[in-house]
N, C-alpha and C positions, 0 to 999 in steps of 0.2 A: 504494498498499499504506499509506502515511501516516495517510490517513482509519481506517485499521483498528489502528489502535494505540488499545485500550482499555484502562484501570485494572483490572486483575485482581486482588485480592487473594487470595491461597494460604493467608491463616490465619483468612479470613474464615468467619463459621457459614455463609453464604448459598454457595451450590455454585459452581463454577466456569461450569457452564456457564449459569446462572441468571445471573449477572454479564454472561456476553457476549451472550445472548439478551436482556439488559434497554440494555446498552450499545447493539446493535445495531437494536435497535426504537427508541430515541432517534436517534441517527442517522438515520434512515429518516424518521420525525415530523418532525425538525425541517432535513430538507433536504440535508442534510451527505452526505448519501449519496441519491445522485439518481436519478430514476425510470429505468430501463435499464440502470443500472449493473451489471454483471457482478462477480460477489464470487470471491475465492478460491475456490479449489478446498480442500476440508475438508482435505488432507495439506499445502497450501503454508498454509494459515492457522494448522492445528496448528503447525507448526515456525516459522511468523514471532513466535507468541505464548507458545511453548515449552510447548504444553498438550497433552493425549492427542488423536486425531482425534475419538474417543467423545464426548468434551468440546463439539465442534465439531459435530459429526453432531446431536447432541440440543439443541443452540441453533438449529442451522438447521432442523430438524424443527418445531419450536415455531413460528419466525417463517415456516416455508410451511404451517403448521394456521391460521396466525391471520391468511393474506392477506397478509403486509408480503413475502415474495419469493415467486416460484415458479421451478419446475424445470423447465428444457428437457433432456431424455433425451440423453444424451452430449455434453452443452455445458456444461452447468452450470446455475447459481443466478443469477437477475437480481431488481433491486430492484422490484417492482410500486409501479404508481400508488394511494395510498388517497385517500379522500376528505377533505375537512377535517372535524372531530370539531365537533357542535355543541357541546360542552362542555368544561368546562378540566380538566384533570388534578386529581384528586381531592386530590392533596395540595397542591394550590394553592386550593381551596376552603374557605372558612369557613363552616361550616354557619350556615343562618338559625334550624335550628329547635332549639328547648331540648329538649334529651334529658338524662333525669334519670340521676344519674351511680349512684345508688343507691336502694333500696327502702326507708329509714330512714323511720322514723315522724317526720314534720315536725312533730308536737305534742309537748309535754309529756303533758297530758295529753287523750284525744279521747273525747267521749263518742256517740260514733256508735253508733245502734244496730243497726246489722247485726254488730259484731264481737264474738268470741267470747271466753272464757278458753282460752288456749293453751297453758299452762301443765299444765292438767291435763289432758288428751288423752294417752290410754293408747299411746304412741307404740311401747312394746315387745310390746304384744301387736298390735297395727296389722301392725308389722314382719313378725311370724311368720308372721300369715297371709299377707303380700304373699310372704316367702320360701318358704314351702310351695306356695304355688303356682309361683313363678318356679322352682324346684328340681325340679319334678316335670314330668317333659315333658308339660305341656299342651297339645299341638298342636294340639287341637281349637278352642282361643280362640284361635288365630292366624288362624283362618275368621272371616268374618261372622256374627255371631249372628241370635237371632229378633229380628224388628222391632218388638217392644214390648218388648225387652229379657230378659236373661237369664230363665227359668221359676224356677231356685233361689233367684231374689232377691225375684220375685214373688210365691213362697208365703209369704217369711220376711217380707216388706210385708203382706201379706192377716193371716196371723196376729197380727202386731203390731197390726196396726187393729181386731182382733178384742177382744183383749186391752185395748188402752188406750182404744180410741175408741168401742167399740161398735158398730163396722162390721161388719157383715156382705158379704162380697164374696168371691169366688174370683179364683185368680191368672189369669184370660183377662179378666176384666174389668179388670187393672192395664199402664199403660202407663207405660213410662220413657223418661226424657229428661234432658237435662243443664240444664234450668233452667224455672224460670215463662216469663222470657220466650220460650222454644222453644216450652214447650207449649200454653203459651196461645193462638197462631195457628191451633196444628191443633184444639182444642176450637169456637174457633170457626167452621172452616171443616165441622166436622161439623153444625152446626146447621140455618144456612142462610145462603146469600152474601149476603144482603140483612139482617141480624140488626140490630138498635140493642142495643147495651150499653152497662146503666147503673152506674156506678162509684160507689163511696162517697167523699163530700167532707167531709175531706181523706180521702186515700185511700194507697196505695202507688204512688209517683212512676213505678215505669219503665212502669205498666198502660195512663196515657191513651198513652203514645208509641208504644206495642206497637199500639195500635189506633186510633191518631188519625185516619185514613184514613176511619173510620167513624161519626166524629163523637160522640164518647162523652157520655150523658147525666149530668151531675154530680147527687146523690143525697144530702141530709144526712145527719147524725148528729148524734146525742144522745146524753143517759148510759145510754139503752135501747137504743145500736146504728143500722143502720141505719133512717132514719124509712120504714116500708114505705108510709104514706098518700103520702109525696111518688112514692114509687117507681108507686104507682098511677095516677099523674095523667098519667105519660110514655107513651110508644108503645114502650117496649123491651120486646123478648121474652126479653131477656139480663139478669141481674144478677152482678156479681162481688161477693161480699162475703168478709169476713173474719169471723164470728160470735162465734167462744169468746175472742178479744184483736183488735177492730179495732184494724186501724192507721190512725192514729199514735194514736189518742185512748185506747186501751185497755179504751173499751166493751164489755160483753158485750151481745149481742143477747138482750132479754129472751123469757120463754117464749111471752108472748102476740102479741109480734111474726114469732118463731119458726113459731107456725102460721099467723099472717096473711099471712106470706111464702108459706108452701107453699102454702096455697088461691091465693095470689096465678098460682102456677106452674103449677096444677092447671089453671086455667080457659080456658089456650088449648093447642093442641097441639106448638105451637113454642117455648114457654116452658120455661127452663132457669134452675137457680142454679149460679152457680159459687163452691163452698165452698173457699176460701183458708186450711187450717187453720191459720193464723199462729200461731207460738209456743205452741200448745196444751198442747206438753210441758212447761212451765215457770208454774206456777200457785201464787200462796202464801198466799191465803186461801180456804177453802173446798173444793171437792170440786173435781175438774176438769169441765168444763163438757161437755157430749155434744156429739158431733159432728151438725150437722144432717142429715146422711145419715141416719144411723141412725133419724131420724124420718121419712124419707122414705117413701109409701108408693106414691107415683107414678112413681116413674124419673122423676125431674125434676132431682134434685140430682148435681151432676157436682163428685167431692170432689179435692182438690187439694192438696200437701203436698209438701215436701223436707226432706233430711238439712242445710241449712245450719246453722242454729242448733244441731239436735242432735248433730253430729259436725263438722262443717266446710264454708265456704261453697265453698274450693278444690277439694271433693270433686265439685262440680258436678252431683248427682244427685238429680231431681226426679221425682214422678209425679202421674199422674191415675187414678183410679176409674170407669170408665163405666157408666152404667145399662145393663142387658142391650139396653135397645130401642135401644140407639145403637151398639152391637159391630158389626154385620151392616154400617153404615154407614162406620163404620172402618176396617174392613179392606178395602171398596170401594176408599176414597177414598187409604188409607194404605200400599197391599200391596205398595207400589214403595219404600216409605222401610226406612231403616236406623237401627237403634239410634244414638243420638250419645255414648252412655256406652261405654268403653271395656269389653270383656268381664271382660277381667283385674281392673279395680275395682269391675264387679258381683258377680264370683265372692269377692274379698277381704269386702265389703260383708255379702256372704250368707252366709260361713261366721262373718266376726263374731257376725251376729245370731242365726244357728243353734244357737252354742254359747252365749249368755245374755250377751255381754259388751255386746250395743249397752243390753240395760235397765238393766245395772250400771252402766254409764257416765251413762245418764239419771239414775238413782238418786242418784248421787254431785256429778252436776253441778246438778240440785235444791237440794242441799244448799248447793253452794259459791254458786251466783244467788242462793239466800234471803239467806245471810249478806250477801252485797254489796247485795242490793236492800237487806235493813233498815238497812244502814250507809249506805247513799243516804237513804233516808226519814228517819230517826231525826237525822242531821247537818241535814238541811233545818228538820225539825219542829223542834229544838230550838233550834239557833244564827238560824233565819232563818224564823219563825213568818209572818212577813209573805208570804212566796214559798207559794202555794198549789200544792198536788200533786195531780193526780187520773191514773186508769189504771196505779196502784200495784199492782192484785191479780195481775195474771201477767206472763208476757213478760220482754224483758232489757232494758226502758227504759221511763221514768216521763215525764208533761208536768210541766214547771213554767210557772207563770204568775208574770212577776215586776211588783213593782208600781212602774215607770219608764214616766211617761208623757212624758217629753221626748226620749226615744231609743226609734226603731223596732227592729225584730227586728235589719234589717241592719244598724244604726250598732252593736247591742251585739253582735252576731255578728263583727263587724270588731273591736270593742274586746278579746273575749274571744281574737279568733286570733291578736291583737297580743300577748297575752300568752300564747303559745303552749298556749290550750286550744279545742279543736274543738267547739263546738255547733251544732245543727242547729234553723232555725225552721220551728214548725208550718206555716208560708206557702211551704214549699219542697214540701210534698205538697198544696198546694191544686189542684184541678179548676177551679175559678172562685172569687174572691174570697170571704173572709167576716172580716166584720168582728171582732177579738177585743178586750175590753175593754183589755186588756195584753198586751205581747209575751210569747208563749208560745213554748218551746223544746219538745224532746225530748233527755231526758240519757239517752242507753244506758250502762249499767255493765259489759256482758258482758268488754269487753275493758280495763278500768283495772284494777289489781291492788286488792285489798281495804283495803292498808294506804294506798291512794294516792287513797283515794274522798273521804277527811276533808280531806287535805289542798289536794286538785282543788277541792271544795266552796269552800274557805274562799277561795280565791285566784282563784276565778270570781266570788265576791261582792266580792272587793277590787277587781278592776277594771272592776264596774259599779256601784262607790260604794253595795252595801246593806247597810244599817247591821245590823250583828250584836246577836243578843238574849245580852248577858253574864250574865245572871239564871239561864238556864234552861242545864242543861248546858255548862259551861265545857269544851268539846274540844280537845284541843291540836292543832295545826297539824302 
């Protein structure tokens, strides 16, 4: 009986049965209780330890369930043989994996092109729609919804596309998914298994990784957007393009090239254009650029967009608009698919759009981002005229070329990081190398507070040792 003297603390927050279970388990693992040892009856052990029989019964029950002891009817409990465990108890293990302890911003200033202004999000309105949906017994939303996404949301998207982008489509043509990365492989499956896809170079960095197996073909970009002459020299039958605001250069596909591109697509049955309408909502000079899909007469454009910039990246709602000719193919291939966006999220967004809050939010954000855009470009133009700016007509980032030839882009990026500033070299977005005359970077301004933009630029230029022009507009840090 001496071997069953366990230290039980009656004032501990840990229940007595759990303390007893842990003590007995450790004794079995360390062989203090040998295999085959008969354990005292519940009554005897309870009397010996001055605890209730129920406490002993629960502890024995847990040991029995985990295989540390066995029960023989009308005889009692016996210690079972257990295999040596091929691992050390977790309390003795020092993790070799570095785990982020929090999600705080590691940089003082972050010029990431994908960040948004979180201070201006209409939380109160969004919360109201979420509360209404969960307060009302919407039992039907607990079941799996339509594979293409909730019809109510597809109606609102179709209305929005017609009013804002000149796209005429019906809800049946729209497929909703959880992001470009999830939807693009679906689109490629629809067209042809052996398709060859051409990508803009530089371009959206995630796309080559999605389609790497099919060896994507890089096509150059200049100030008029994708160089269609280059595309025509390839054997690609699909081209992925961001015509309204090319990522990352900011170029707009010219009218002549739009016509040339549509003509290229019409010359073969299995040729298609995937139009990613990146950043189309935010344009600061001139009128909005019409979507390529609105010009398409031959059902060759698959329109792709997302709510990442217009609302929030974490919403994970994207969609594509299929030409009618591909609808039957979609229904045959993806009839067994389920929508990857939760139904509740879809209905919150649909109601938000239906009542006009989405358009109001966009109008408000255009003004906010315009102010940030102007602050960024004016600070650079007035204080650092040697810095060349491109891609500044639309979107939430610009491109800058830095007149420093004794440092590479990666060296300048490291210098900025060491000074608490995150910047993103254009070389991170290349499918194949391009020689730039000067180091070139993307500066996103969406996630930086308006009052922080000017000091952030001055701090960045100081760490890069770019001389400040004191004659033009003496801005305060």
